[in-house]
C-alpha angles and dihedrals in degrees: 000000000000117000118208114198112197130196109215113207112070092004113058092017135044137197096025086119089068089062091043090056093051093048094043093051093047091052091047090052092048089050090054100252121144093203119092137180114262121206087253090054091047091053092046095051095048110133095027123114112261096252089053089061086065094043088057098040098045107024093180091069121100123238089253093052090051091051089052091053089050091051090048088051093053090048092047089050092052090048093049103041093166095071104071097041090055089063114021119087140157112285121250110291093355096125092045092052095044090050094052093049091049092051092048092069093241124120132254132183139175123229112188138171086230124108111266096245092045090050091056089048091051092050093050092044093058093038099245098108090102090071096056130053126195093277094049100046104071119184109185095186091224090164090073106020138039092250114144128220087211092057089048093052093048091048090052097050095043112120092001124124104236124163098191137003126212121193121195117189144137103225142062090250091059089052090049089052089053093048090050092060100035095253133155104253124220112189107205126202129171114254093249095051128085115247113246115228112253137164093200101071124092090195134014115205144165094196120073090204088073090078090063090077085075088071095059 
């Protein structure tokens, strides 16, 4: 059996960052800050945890203050549920690729820094929930805890007969996850974004269909 481990944000979905920028700037304004995320900032911070956006945008803030802004963003998002669905959508070819892997008889899971309930909501919102059951959609809630995607992956594969593991992500931490479990690493970047240099990827791609060669 081949196991495909997907990251979610920036890989299986696109345009969520547009909603993130709107929410972040509204929260900053409500908190009395003059600083705001630009589109350039938003692109640069992709792949970071939400509180890290504020650490980078306003370096004078303490860790605790950045966590508070993150918490306020999550609360604002819950109170304005119309924002993210207006932007987030399945990434190009994501549904096609997930469907082919599902029909191949191999296994695929998502490991995301998102909270478990939020991850389920995201999957349903972009119509890919049908590919992932409760066991295979793993939200480690790394924004609010010290949970690790690496630990989640190792826990999942323990005592399972797996012939090959493929990790598809868009950050260095995803590639580190892959390295930690002996996976083949696909470093995904959207077609309009510059590929970051890395020594940890086996493949760099801007087309999710490239992972289907692993089924051959």
